[in-house]
C-alpha positions in Angstrom: -1.5 -27.1 16.7 1.8 -27.8 18.3 3.0 -25.2 21.0 6.1 -23.1 21.2 7.9 -21.3 18.5 8.0 -22.2 14.9 11.0 -24.4 13.8 11.4 -24.0 10.2 14.5 -26.1 9.9 12.8 -29.2 11.2 9.6 -28.6 9.8 10.8 -28.0 6.0 13.1 -30.9 6.2 10.2 -33.3 7.3 7.9 -32.1 4.8 10.4 -32.2 2.0 11.2 -35.9 2.7 7.4 -36.7 3.1 6.1 -35.3 0.0 8.9 -37.4 -2.0 8.4 -40.3 -0.3 4.2 -40.2 -0.4 4.4 -39.0 -4.1 2.3 -36.0 -2.9 2.9 -34.2 -6.4 2.7 -37.6 -8.8 1.0 -36.8 -12.2 -1.6 -39.4 -12.5 -2.2 -39.6 -16.3 -4.5 -42.7 -16.3 -8.0 -42.0 -17.7 -7.4 -38.3 -17.2 -9.6 -35.8 -18.5 -7.4 -33.9 -21.1 -9.2 -30.6 -20.2 -7.9 -30.8 -16.6 -4.2 -31.3 -17.6 -1.9 -28.5 -16.9 1.5 -29.6 -18.2 4.6 -27.7 -17.3 7.5 -27.7 -20.0 9.9 -27.1 -17.1 13.5 -26.0 -18.2 16.1 -28.7 -17.8 19.2 -27.0 -16.2 22.3 -27.2 -18.1 24.7 -29.5 -16.1 27.6 -27.0 -16.0 28.0 -26.4 -12.1 26.1 -25.9 -8.9 22.4 -24.6 -8.1 22.7 -20.7 -8.4 20.1 -18.0 -7.6 18.7 -18.1 -11.0 17.6 -21.7 -10.5 15.9 -20.9 -7.0 13.8 -18.0 -8.5 12.9 -19.4 -11.7 11.9 -22.8 -10.2 10.0 -21.1 -7.4 7.9 -19.2 -9.6 7.1 -22.2 -11.7 6.3 -24.0 -8.3 3.8 -21.1 -7.5 1.8 -22.0 -10.7 2.1 -25.8 -10.3 0.6 -25.5 -6.6 -2.0 -23.3 -7.4 -3.4 -25.2 -10.6 -3.1 -28.2 -8.5 -5.5 -26.7 -5.9 -7.6 -25.4 -8.6 -8.7 -29.1 -9.7 -6.1 -29.5 -12.7 -4.3 -32.6 -13.0 -0.6 -30.9 -12.9 2.3 -32.4 -14.9 5.4 -31.2 -13.6 8.6 -33.0 -14.8 12.2 -32.4 -14.3 15.0 -32.9 -16.9 18.8 -32.5 -17.0 20.3 -31.0 -20.1 23.8 -33.1 -19.9 24.7 -33.4 -23.3 26.8 -30.8 -25.2 29.5 -28.3 -24.7 28.6 -27.2 -21.2 28.6 -30.6 -19.9 32.2 -31.3 -21.8 33.7 -28.1 -20.7 32.5 -29.2 -17.0 34.3 -32.6 -17.2 37.3 -31.1 -18.8 37.4 -28.7 -15.7 36.6 -31.3 -13.3 39.2 -34.0 -14.4 42.0 -31.7 -15.7 41.5 -33.2 -19.3 40.9 -32.3 -22.8 38.2 -34.1 -24.9 40.8 -34.6 -27.9 42.6 -36.9 -25.7 40.0 -39.6 -25.6 37.8 -41.4 -28.3 34.4 -40.2 -28.2 32.8 -43.2 -26.3 35.4 -43.0 -23.5 35.0 -39.2 -23.1 31.1 -39.6 -23.0 31.5 -41.9 -20.1 33.7 -39.6 -18.4 31.2 -36.8 -18.8 28.3 -39.0 -17.6 30.0 -39.9 -14.4 30.8 -36.2 -13.7 27.4 -35.2 -14.5 25.9 -38.0 -12.3 27.3 -36.6 -9.3 26.1 -32.9 -10.1 22.8 -34.3 -11.0 22.2 -36.0 -7.8 23.5 -32.8 -5.7 20.9 -31.0 -8.0 18.0 -33.2 -7.2 18.7 -33.1 -3.5 18.8 -29.2 -3.6 15.7 -29.1 -5.7 14.0 -31.1 -3.1 15.4 -29.0 -0.2 13.5 -26.0 -2.0 10.2 -28.0 -1.7 9.5 -27.8 -5.3 6.6 -29.7 -6.3 7.9 -31.6 -8.9 6.9 -35.2 -10.2 10.3 -37.0 -9.5 9.1 -40.0 -11.2 8.9 -37.7 -14.5 12.6 -36.8 -15.1 14.8 -37.2 -18.0 18.3 -36.7 -19.1 19.1 -35.4 -22.6 22.0 -37.9 -22.8 20.1 -40.9 -22.0 19.1 -43.4 -24.7 15.3 -42.9 -24.9 16.1 -39.0 -25.5 18.9 -39.7 -27.8 16.2 -41.6 -30.0 13.8 -39.0 -30.0 16.6 -36.6 -31.0 17.8 -38.3 -33.7 14.3 -39.0 -35.0 14.1 -35.3 -35.1 16.7 -35.0 -37.4 15.5 -38.1 -39.6 11.9 -36.8 -39.6 13.3 -33.1 -40.7 15.6 -34.5 -43.2 12.8 -36.3 -44.9 10.8 -33.0 -45.0 13.8 -31.2 -46.6 14.3 -28.8 -43.9 18.0 -29.8 -43.3 21.0 -29.4 -45.8 24.7 -30.2 -45.5 26.7 -27.6 -46.9 30.5 -26.4 -47.1 30.2 -22.6 -46.2 31.2 -19.9 -43.9 30.4 -20.9 -40.5 30.3 -19.0 -37.1 33.4 -20.8 -35.3 34.7 -20.8 -31.6 38.4 -21.1 -31.7 38.4 -21.6 -28.0 35.9 -24.6 -28.0 37.0 -25.6 -31.5 33.6 -26.1 -32.7 30.8 -24.5 -35.0 28.3 -22.4 -33.3 25.2 -21.0 -34.1 24.1 -17.4 -34.2 22.0 -17.8 -31.0 25.1 -18.8 -29.1 26.9 -15.5 -29.8 26.8 -12.3 -27.8 27.9 -8.8 -28.2 30.8 -7.9 -25.9 32.4 -4.4 -25.2 36.2 -4.7 -25.5 39.2 -2.4 -25.6 40.9 -2.3 -28.9 42.7 -0.4 -31.4 41.9 1.1 -34.9 44.6 0.8 -37.4 45.2 3.0 -40.2 47.0 1.5 -42.9 48.4 2.6 -46.2 47.5 0.2 -49.1 49.4 0.7 -52.5 47.4 1.3 -55.7 48.6 -0.8 -58.6 49.9 0.8 -61.7 50.0 4.3 -59.6 53.6 4.6 -60.6 52.5 4.6 -64.5 49.4 6.6 -64.2 49.9 10.2 -62.6 45.8 10.4 -62.1 46.0 7.8 -59.4 47.1 8.3 -56.0 50.1 6.1 -54.6 48.2 4.9 -51.8 44.9 5.1 -50.0 44.1 4.2 -46.1 42.2 1.2 -44.7 41.0 1.3 -40.9 40.6 -1.8 -39.3 40.7 -3.3 -35.9 42.0 -6.7 -37.4 45.4 -6.3 -38.9 45.9 -10.1 -38.4 43.5 -10.5 -41.3 45.6 -8.8 -43.8 46.7 -12.3 -45.4 42.8 -13.0 -46.0 42.1 -9.9 -47.8 40.5 -10.6 -51.3 39.1 -7.1 -52.3 38.7 -3.7 -51.3 35.4 -1.8 -51.5 34.0 1.7 -52.1 30.5 3.2 -51.6 29.0 4.2 -54.9 28.2 7.5 -53.4 31.6 8.4 -52.3 32.7 10.7 -54.9 36.1 11.3 -53.4 37.3 7.7 -54.0 35.4 6.8 -57.1 38.5 7.0 -59.1 39.9 4.0 -57.4 37.1 1.6 -58.5 38.1 -0.9 -61.1 41.7 -0.3 -60.0 43.8 -2.9 -57.7 45.3 -2.7 -54.5 48.6 -4.3 -53.1 48.4 -5.4 -49.3 51.1 -4.3 -47.3 53.6 -7.2 -46.1 51.7 -10.0 -48.0 51.8 -8.5 -51.4 48.6 -10.1 -52.8 46.9 -7.7 -55.4 42.9 -7.5 -54.8 40.4 -5.7 -57.0 38.7 -2.3 -55.9 34.9 -2.7 -55.9 32.0 -0.4 -55.5 29.3 -1.7 -53.0 26.6 0.1 -51.1 27.1 -1.8 -48.1 30.3 0.3 -47.2 29.8 2.3 -44.1 30.9 5.6 -45.1 30.8 7.0 -41.2 33.7 4.4 -40.2 37.0 4.9 -40.7 38.4 6.3 -44.2 35.2 4.9 -45.9 37.1 2.4 -47.8 37.3 -1.0 -46.5 39.0 -4.3 -46.9 37.2 -7.7 -47.2 38.9 -10.6 -45.6 37.6 -14.1 -45.7 36.2 -13.8 -43.5 36.1 -11.1 -40.8 32.3 -10.8 -40.4 29.0 -11.0 -41.8 29.4 -8.3 -44.4 32.5 -10.0 -45.7 30.5 -13.3 -46.4 27.8 -11.3 -48.2 30.4 -9.6 -50.3 32.1 -13.1 -51.0 29.1 -14.5 -52.4 27.8 -11.5 -54.1 31.1 -10.9 -55.9 32.3 -14.3 -56.4 35.8 -13.4 -54.7 38.6 -15.6 -54.0 38.9 -17.7 -50.7 41.9 -17.0 -48.5 41.7 -18.7 -45.0 44.1 -17.1 -42.6 43.0 -18.5 -39.2 42.1 -22.0 -38.4 40.0 -24.0 -36.0 42.1 -23.4 -33.2 42.6 -19.5 -33.8 46.0 -19.8 -35.2 47.4 -18.3 -38.5 47.6 -20.8 -41.5 50.2 -21.1 -44.1 48.3 -18.2 -46.1 50.0 -15.9 -43.5 53.6 -16.6 -44.6 56.1 -15.9 -41.9 53.4 -15.4 -39.4 52.0 -19.0 -39.7 51.6 -20.8 -36.3 51.1 -17.9 -34.2 47.8 -17.2 -32.2 45.8 -14.7 -33.6 46.5 -12.2 -31.0 50.6 -12.8 -31.1 50.1 -12.5 -35.1 48.2 -9.1 -34.6 51.2 -7.6 -32.6 53.8 -9.0 -34.8 51.9 -7.7 -38.0 51.5 -4.3 -36.3 54.9 -3.8 -35.5 56.2 -5.0 -39.1 53.7 -2.5 -40.6 55.0 0.3 -38.6 58.5 -0.7 -39.4 57.9 -0.8 -43.1 55.8 2.7 -42.9 52.7 1.1 -43.7 51.0 1.9 -40.3 49.8 5.4 -40.4 48.0 5.6 -37.0 46.9 3.4 -34.0 44.2 4.8 -31.7 42.7 3.0 -28.6 38.8 2.3 -28.7 36.1 0.5 -27.6 34.1 -1.4 -29.5 31.4 -4.4 -29.8 32.8 -8.1 -30.4 30.8 -10.9 -31.2 32.0 -13.6 -28.6 31.0 -17.2 -27.7 28.6 -17.0 -25.1 29.8 -20.1 -23.3 33.2 -19.1 -23.1 33.6 -15.3 -24.1 36.2 -16.0 -26.9 35.8 -13.8 -30.0 34.3 -15.9 -32.8 35.7 -16.3 -36.1 34.0 -17.0 -39.5 35.7 -20.3 -41.1 34.5 -22.2 -44.3 33.5 -25.8 -42.9 31.2 -28.5 -43.6 28.1 -28.3 -41.4 24.6 -29.4 -41.0 21.9 -26.8 -41.0 18.1 -26.7 -40.3 16.4 -24.2 -42.6 15.1 -20.9 -40.7 15.0 -18.1 -43.0 12.3 -19.3 -45.4 9.8 -19.5 -42.6 10.3 -16.6 -40.3 7.0 -15.3 -41.1 5.4 -18.6 -39.8 7.4 -18.7 -36.9 6.5 -15.2 -35.8 2.8 -16.1 -36.2 3.5 -19.1 -33.8 4.8 -17.0 -31.3 1.5 -14.8 -31.6 -0.6 -17.8 -31.0 0.9 -18.1 -27.5 -0.1 -16.1 -24.5 2.9 -14.3 -22.9 3.4 -13.4 -19.4 4.6 -10.6 -19.4 3.3 -9.5 -22.9 6.0 -7.4 -23.5 8.6 -10.2 -23.7 7.0 -11.2 -27.1 8.7 -8.2 -28.5 12.3 -9.9 -27.7 11.0 -13.3 -29.6 9.9 -11.2 -32.5 13.2 -8.9 -32.5 15.4 -12.2 -32.4 13.5 -13.4 -35.4 13.5 -10.2 -37.5 17.3 -10.3 -37.0 18.3 -13.6 -38.1 20.8 -13.8 -40.5 21.7 -17.3 -40.5 19.8 -20.7 -40.8 20.4 -22.8 -37.6 23.8 -24.7 -37.7 23.2 -28.0 -35.8 26.5 -29.7 -36.0 29.2 -29.5 -33.3 32.7 -30.7 -33.4 32.9 -32.1 -29.9 32.8 -35.5 -28.0 30.0 -35.0 -25.6 26.7 -34.9 -27.6 24.2 -36.9 -29.6 25.7 -38.3 -32.7 24.3 -37.5 -36.0 22.6 -40.8 -37.3 24.6 -40.2 -40.6 27.2 -42.2 -42.9 28.8 -41.2 -46.2 29.5 -42.8 -49.2 33.4 -43.0 -49.4 33.3 -42.6 -53.0 30.5 -40.1 -53.8 29.8 -38.5 -50.3 26.2 -39.5 -50.6 24.4 -39.0 -47.1 23.0 -42.2 -45.9 20.5 -41.9 -42.9 19.9 -44.5 -40.2 16.4 -46.3 -40.3 14.1 -45.3 -37.3 14.3 -48.6 -35.8 18.0 -48.4 -35.5 17.8 -45.4 -33.3 19.7 -44.2 -31.1 23.1 -45.2 -33.3 26.5 -44.0 -33.0 27.9 -44.1 -36.6 31.4 -44.4 -35.0 30.5 -47.8 -33.5 27.4 -48.8 -35.5 27.0 -50.1 -39.0 24.9 -48.4 -41.8 21.5 -49.5 -42.6 22.7 -50.5 -46.3 25.6 -52.7 -47.5 26.0 -50.0 -50.6 25.8 -46.7 -51.5 22.2 -46.0 -52.9 23.7 -43.5 -55.4 26.6 -45.2 -56.9 27.0 -48.7 -55.3 30.2 -48.3 -53.4 30.4 -50.5 -50.4 32.7 -48.4 -48.1 31.2 -45.6 -45.8 32.6 -43.0 -43.6 30.8 -42.2 -40.5 29.8 -38.6 -39.4 31.8 -38.0 -36.2 29.9 -34.6 -35.4 27.4 -34.2 -32.8 24.2 -32.3 -32.6 23.9 -29.1 -30.9 22.6 -29.1 -27.5 19.9 -26.9 -28.3 18.8 -29.2 -31.3 17.9 -31.7 -28.4 16.5 -29.6 -25.5 14.2 -27.9 -28.0 12.3 -31.1 -27.8 11.3 -31.0 -24.4 7.5 -30.9 -25.0 7.7 -34.0 -27.1 10.3 -35.9 -24.8 7.5 -35.1 -22.1 4.5 -36.5 -24.4 6.7 -39.7 -25.4 7.2 -38.5 -29.3 7.8 -41.7 -31.5 7.5 -43.4 -34.6 4.1 -45.2 -34.8 4.2 -48.1 -37.1 0.7 -48.9 -37.3 -0.3 -45.3 -38.4 2.9 -45.1 -40.5 3.8 -41.4 -38.8 5.3 -39.7 -35.9 3.0 -39.6 -32.9 2.8 -38.6 -29.2 2.0 -41.4 -26.8 0.4 -39.1 -23.9 -1.8 -36.9 -26.2 -2.8 -34.8 -23.3 0.5 -33.6 -22.6 1.0 -32.0 -26.0 0.7 -28.9 -26.7 2.0 -28.3 -23.2 0.1 -25.8 -21.2 3.0 -23.5 -20.0 6.8 -22.9 -21.1 8.5 -21.3 -18.2 11.8 -20.0 -18.8 14.2 -16.8 -18.2 14.3 -14.1 -20.8 18.0 -14.8 -21.5 17.1 -18.0 -23.4 14.2 -16.8 -25.5 16.4 -16.9 -28.5 17.8 -20.1 -27.6 15.4 -22.3 -26.0 12.0 -21.0 -26.7 12.6 -20.1 -30.4 14.2 -23.3 -31.4 11.6 -25.3 -29.5 8.8 -23.4 -31.8 10.8 -24.3 -34.8 11.4 -27.9 -34.1 7.9 -28.8 -32.8 6.0 -26.5 -35.3 7.8 -28.6 -38.0 7.1 -32.0 -36.5 3.6 -31.4 -35.6 2.2 -28.3 -37.0 1.2 -27.0 -33.7 2.7 -24.2 -31.6 4.5 -26.4 -28.7 2.7 -24.6 -25.5 -0.3 -22.4 -25.0 1.4 -20.0 -22.6 4.9 -18.6 -22.0 6.1 -17.2 -18.5 9.5 -15.3 -18.8 11.0 -14.6 -15.6 14.0 -12.2 -15.3 17.6 -12.7 -13.7 18.8 -12.3 -9.9 20.9 -9.3 -9.5 22.9 -8.4 -6.4 21.7 -5.7 -4.1 23.2 -2.8 -6.3 21.1 -4.5 -9.3 24.1 -5.9 -11.0 24.0 -9.0 -12.5 25.6 -11.8 -10.3 28.8 -13.4 -12.0 32.1 -15.1 -10.6 34.2 -12.4 -12.2 32.5 -9.5 -10.2 32.6 -11.5 -7.1 29.1 -10.8 -6.2 27.5 -14.2 -6.6 25.5 -15.4 -3.2 25.3 -19.0 -3.0 21.7 -20.3 -2.2 23.4 -22.8 0.3 24.7 -19.9 2.5 21.3 -18.2 2.3 19.3 -21.3 3.3 21.6 -22.1 6.1 20.6 -18.8 7.6 17.0 -18.4 6.6 13.8 -20.7 6.2 13.1 -21.8 2.5 9.5 -20.3 2.9 11.5 -17.0 3.7 13.3 -17.2 0.2 10.0 -18.4 -1.4 8.4 -15.1 -0.2 11.4 -13.2 -1.6 11.2 -14.8 -5.0 7.5 -13.5 -5.3 8.8 -9.9 -4.7 9.1 -8.8 -8.3 6.9 -8.5 -11.3 7.1 -11.6 -13.8 9.6 -10.9 -16.5 11.4 -8.2 -14.5 15.1 -8.7 -12.8 15.1 -9.3 -9.0 17.6 -7.7 -6.6 18.8 -10.2 -4.2 17.8 -8.5 -0.8 18.0 -9.8 2.8 15.3 -7.5 4.1 12.8 -9.4 1.6 13.9 -12.7 3.4 13.5 -11.0 6.8 10.1 -10.0 5.6 9.3 -13.3 4.9 10.6 -14.8 8.2 8.2 -12.2 10.0 5.3 -13.4 8.0 5.9 -16.9 9.0 6.1 -16.0 12.5 2.9 -13.9 12.2 1.0 -16.9 10.4 2.3 -19.3 13.1 1.3 -17.1 16.2 -2.0 -16.3 14.6 -2.7 -20.0 13.8 -2.1 -20.7 17.3 -4.5 -18.2 18.5 -7.2 -19.4 16.4 -6.4 -22.8 17.7 -6.8 -21.7 21.3 -9.9 -19.8 20.6 -11.8 -22.6 18.7 -13.0 -26.2 19.4 -11.5 -29.2 17.6 -14.7 -29.9 15.7 -15.8 -27.7 13.0 -18.4 -25.2 14.0 -21.4 -25.1 11.6 -22.3 -21.6 10.2 -25.1 -20.2 12.5 -28.2 -18.7 11.1 -27.6 -15.5 12.8 -23.6 -14.8 11.7 -23.0 -11.3 13.2 -22.5 -8.5 10.8 -18.7 -8.0 11.5 -18.4 -12.1 11.1 -20.1 -11.9 7.9 -18.4 -8.8 6.7 -15.0 -10.5 7.6 -16.0 -13.5 5.3 -17.4 -11.6 2.5 -14.4 -9.3 2.5 -12.3 -12.4 2.3 -14.3 -13.4 -0.7 -13.1 -10.2 -2.5 -9.6 -10.9 -1.6 -10.0 -14.6 -3.0 -11.5 -13.2 -6.1 -8.7 -10.6 -6.6 -5.8 -13.1 -5.6 -7.0 -15.7 -7.9 -7.1 -13.2 -10.8 -3.9 -12.1 -9.9 -2.4 -15.8 -9.6 -4.1 -16.6 -13.1 -2.3 -13.7 -14.6 1.2 -14.5 -12.9 1.2 -11.5 -11.3 2.8 -13.0 -8.2 4.1 -10.0 -5.9 0.7 -8.3 -6.3 -1.0 -11.5 -5.3 1.6 -11.7 -2.4 1.4 -8.3 -1.3 -2.5 -8.3 -1.4 -2.8 -11.5 0.7 -0.1 -10.4 3.3 -1.8 -7.0 3.8 -5.3 -8.2 4.3 -4.2 -11.1 6.7 -1.9 -9.0 8.8 -3.7 -5.8 9.1 -7.5 -6.6 8.3 -7.5 -10.2 10.0 -4.6 -10.2 12.5 -4.7 -6.6 13.9 -8.5 -6.1 13.6 -10.6 -8.8 13.2 -8.5 -11.5 15.3 -8.4 -9.2 18.1 -12.2 -8.2 18.0 -13.1 -12.2 18.1 -10.6 -13.0 20.9 -12.2 -10.3 23.2 -15.5 -11.6 22.3 -15.0 -15.3 22.9 -12.8 -14.9 26.1 -15.5 -12.4 27.7 -18.3 -15.0 26.6 -16.4 -17.7 27.9 -15.9 -16.0 31.3 -19.4 -15.1 31.5 -20.6 -18.5 30.8 -18.2 -20.0 33.2 -15.7 -21.6 30.7 -18.3 -22.7 28.3 -16.8 -23.8 24.8 -16.2 -20.9 22.1 -18.9 -22.9 20.1 -21.4 -22.5 22.8 -20.8 -19.0 23.7 -20.2 -17.3 20.3 -20.6 -19.7 17.5 -20.5 -16.8 15.2 -16.8 -15.8 16.0 -15.8 -19.4 16.2 -17.2 -20.4 12.6 -15.6 -17.2 11.3 -12.2 -17.9 12.8 -12.2 -21.6 11.5 -13.3 -20.7 8.0 -11.1 -17.6 7.6 -8.0 -19.6 8.8 -8.5 -22.6 6.8 -9.0 -20.2 3.6 -5.9 -18.1 4.7 -3.8 -21.3 4.9 -4.9 -22.3 1.5 -4.2 -18.9 -0.1 -0.8 -18.9 1.5 0.1 -22.4 0.4 1.5 -21.7 -3.2 3.9 -19.4 -1.4 4.7 -20.6 1.9 4.5 -24.4 1.2 6.1 -25.8 4.4 4.5 -23.8 7.0 1.1 -24.0 5.7 1.4 -27.8 5.4 2.5 -28.1 9.0 -0.4 -26.1 10.2 -2.8 -27.8 7.9 -1.9 -31.5 8.8 -2.0 -30.8 12.5 -5.1 -28.9 12.4 -7.1 -30.3 9.6 -5.6 -33.5 8.4 -4.2 -34.2 4.9 -2.1 -32.1 2.7 -3.1 -28.5 2.1 -1.6 -29.0 -1.3 -3.9 -31.5 -2.4 -7.2 -29.4 -1.0 -9.3 -27.4 -3.4 -8.6 -23.7 -4.0 -11.1 -21.7 -1.9 -14.1 -20.6 -3.7 -16.3 -17.3 -2.5 -19.1 -18.3 -0.2 -21.6 -15.9 -1.7 -22.2 -13.9 1.8 -23.6 -10.5 1.6 -22.4 -7.6 3.8 -22.1 -4.1 4.3 -18.5 -3.5 3.1 -18.7 0.3 3.6 -19.7 0.2 7.1 -17.3 -2.7 7.7 -14.2 -1.0 6.3 -14.9 2.4 8.1 -15.2 0.2 11.5 -11.8 -1.3 10.9 -10.3 2.0 10.0 -11.9 3.5 13.2 -10.4 0.6 15.3 -7.1 1.3 13.7 -7.1 4.9 14.2 -7.9 4.6 17.8 -5.2 1.8 18.2 -2.8 4.6 16.7 -4.3 7.2 19.0 -3.5 5.0 21.9 0.0 4.2 20.8 0.9 7.6 20.0 0.1 8.8 23.4 1.8 5.7 25.2 -1.5 4.3 26.5 -2.0 0.5 26.7 -4.8 -0.9 24.2 -6.7 -2.1 27.0 -7.0 1.7 28.2 -10.2 2.8 28.5 -11.6 5.9 26.5 -14.3 7.8 27.9 -16.1 9.0 24.8 -15.7 8.5 20.9 -17.9 10.0 18.3 -17.8 8.5 15.0 -18.9 10.7 11.9 -19.5 7.9 9.5 -21.1 4.7 8.5 -20.1 2.0 11.1 -23.9 0.6 11.2 -24.0 -2.9 12.9 -20.2 -2.6 14.5 -20.7 -0.3 17.1 -20.5 -3.0 19.5 -17.2 -4.5 18.2 -15.6 -1.0 18.0 -16.3 -0.2 21.7 -15.5 -3.7 23.0 -12.1 -3.9 21.3 -10.9 -0.2 22.0 -12.6 -0.1 25.4 -14.7 2.7 24.6 -17.3 3.6 27.5 -19.5 5.8 25.4 -19.6 5.6 21.4 -21.8 7.8 19.6 -22.3 7.5 15.7 -23.7 10.4 13.7 -24.6 10.2 9.9 -24.1 14.2 9.5 -20.9 15.7 8.3 -18.4 16.3 10.9 -18.3 19.7 12.2 -14.9 20.6 10.9 -13.5 23.1 8.5 -10.5 23.4 6.1 -8.2 26.1 7.1 -5.1 27.4 5.2 -2.0 25.8 7.0 0.4 27.3 4.7 1.5 29.0 1.1 4.2 27.7 -0.8 6.0 29.7 -3.3 7.3 28.3 -6.7 10.6 30.3 -6.7 11.0 29.4 -10.4 8.1 31.9 -11.2 8.2 34.4 -8.2 12.1 34.8 -8.3 12.2 36.2 -11.9 8.8 38.2 -11.8 9.4 39.8 -8.3 13.1 39.9 -7.7 14.0 41.9 -4.7 10.5 41.8 -3.5 10.6 38.2 -2.7 11.7 38.7 0.8 8.9 40.7 1.4 6.4 38.6 0.1 7.9 36.0 2.5 7.6 38.3 5.4 4.0 38.7 4.7 3.2 35.0 4.4 5.1 34.2 7.6 3.2 37.0 9.5 0.0 35.7 7.9 -0.7 39.3 6.2 -2.1 37.9 3.1 -5.4 37.4 1.4 -6.6 35.0 -1.1 -8.8 36.5 -3.7 -10.2 34.2 -6.2 -7.0 32.3 -7.5 -4.6 35.2 -6.6 -2.4 35.6 -3.4 -2.5 39.3 -2.3 0.7 40.0 -0.2 3.1 42.8 0.5 1.4 45.0 -2.0 1.8 42.3 -4.9 -0.7 39.9 -6.6 0.8 36.6 -7.3 -1.1 34.5 -9.7 -2.3 31.0 -9.5 1.1 29.5 -11.0 3.4 31.1 -8.5 2.1 29.3 -5.3 0.1 26.4 -3.9 -2.0 26.5 -0.8 -1.6 24.0 2.1 -4.8 23.2 3.7 -5.8 21.0 6.9 -8.9 20.1 8.4 -9.6 21.1 12.2 -12.2 20.4 14.7 -13.3 23.4 16.9 -15.0 21.6 19.7 -14.1 19.5 22.8 -11.8 16.4 22.1 -9.2 15.6 19.6 -10.0 14.7 16.0 -8.6 12.0 14.3 -9.2 10.6 10.6 -10.2 7.0 9.9 -10.3 6.7 6.0 -13.8 8.4 5.2 -14.9 8.9 8.9 -13.9 11.5 11.3 -13.5 10.5 14.9 -13.7 12.7 18.0 -12.1 11.4 21.2 -12.8 12.9 24.5 -10.6 11.2 27.3 -10.0 12.5 30.7 -8.3 9.3 31.6 
């Protein structure tokens, strides 16, 4: 091993380069046994900016799994992709270049996107390699590449042939900021400040019918939708307003007359209990429109601007129109009240803009008819943690829409579709044409198969990003049309289904659900065996990091100050699925562990010969115990890693290595070897104490392997120098099968730790002699080790119980009981306890002439030794120290 202090900056950069150059983590798919393949369906990051802590955290957890299973003998497939088609990359390009996609034709703008994305992808690749993630960089893909475009368009063709897709002019969730349709999964709830407006609606004919009121009140947060009002609804159980049902209402300012209808979907608890239906304000408006065959009045267009339906307000932005309409309602005497509220608004998760519901023509994938099947598919997968299945289930149970997959953008994969210019029949590209762009390529037929017309209109929409990224298991497996078989098939069958889908909990409804849908429909199989869901990275106050809050911590800044392995240690600090706060103390703890591992390795190297020491026939008890105890730790840590309990595995390993091995055993072995070498006139460790030398070598190797998934760089540096080859290509340690007296060994280590603390508390050096130590407990076979390492001149061990007794050290009163029951007598009770003038009789306390029941107090007890010497406790043992020095 090299001498000196550990230099993580030099070491980590060296191995990051070597791992890539040497293809250390390359997937060898040639003649591989499918049963040994561990395929990770890793998330392709959206190309929308630079690396953030969420990437560091998520990919590091995946790397723990990859490295662990590689050492377990699996052929690990760990690819990397870039999700660089769609709205995120488009907005990045617009922001980066200061342009709008509408200023270019599609092909020109897509070229701009690819140039911008290429720079970010190169930076991303470099930084992922700087993190030491054990990705096979020969297995990379881009979702905008021709190969992936073909697979995405094949998916469209296949689902269309199955009847799982349809095109329809219908109400659509629309983002006015991005000017595109979006799906339900791309929306989120946002709490916003707003106002409730109480508006007076006239009842038509009230001037002729004295039994009718002249007006009634509507409460709404969106007065700008008044021009789109097509009906008013009353709940059937609303007796106070039943007289309005069947009448007509006149809309203030806009004067259209609309029917007043009853419907049980009216929320009686909100506002006046009478609601207007506008086409469209929300999902309920759509349901009413369809159920009651209402008129269609579109007041807001694709850009969020009011249409001609809004009369004098046409051309105003929806926010401007709202304020203008409110002012005019007030002037007309129709605004009865306006009060500030907070309410939940549906917004586009990409840009935060409030969504609208517009009637547009879009392509959809059917979902609602198969939700039970998709739910059952989710149950077939093993979830880490299991609780995350609930989020998947809740999403499916809350679905209200089929999946809208068409987007009115420039960056994306084109639909392989043309339409007959005469009858609008859809013409789908042939498989052997794909990938195609209908704006540039010709349709597969010369005339419409439905009407014979020869002119066609190309589809200019692009596919939703998730319609492509939901195919990642099939992309990795080489899914394509098999001419010979006459069906879709995967080229690399061993990769499908994938073994593991790792991802964040925030995209369960996006990526995970849509992947299940797509792959299930294409193959009839669940796309992966296991799902591992990680949480989000929070700031030190457990608040989500965001640019708007100014609490983002850049990975670059952190990694300039701390080693990558320290960041990896930090990343293992939370249960999988839970959010993880960024805390520098976790990074500092990782740094300390690196130094401990480095220094312990140097010490082992100095105590042992270069060549491996064979296990002697007479392995000493403490050596046997150390290796057998390490066996038990290996079994536990292996189980924890199998169940993705990284934080428990890390902490268990660190504790055993730091305390049991370094603090206790390594000190014992060091003294044994150095004393033996001195006695034997500088003979080698293998000659003077082969049992200790062998144990140190074996334990050291096993610790390096156990730490390798977590501390990838330092373990590689030490292993390559000490043993040769890459530690990441070695076998995971298996139990040696040694038997040992675990009870005696653990008690002995507890005694050593207790005596070490005894010396430290009294400011004695660790080499200070102790005159006499008596141990009441089982340390059979370990007596010499205790005496040697703790410099005990006379060690006596005894099997009988220690001569100690439990005495009452104090009485604690429960004042919630004593106060109400004894009142003014409480001070006397306290004085009696303080003076020790009390008796414990059965379960009662007799003091100051009062009897307190067991619910009024608790007894503090301590164990005391009345003989010569000081008593210290060591796990189940009692240690008596007599020392005159």
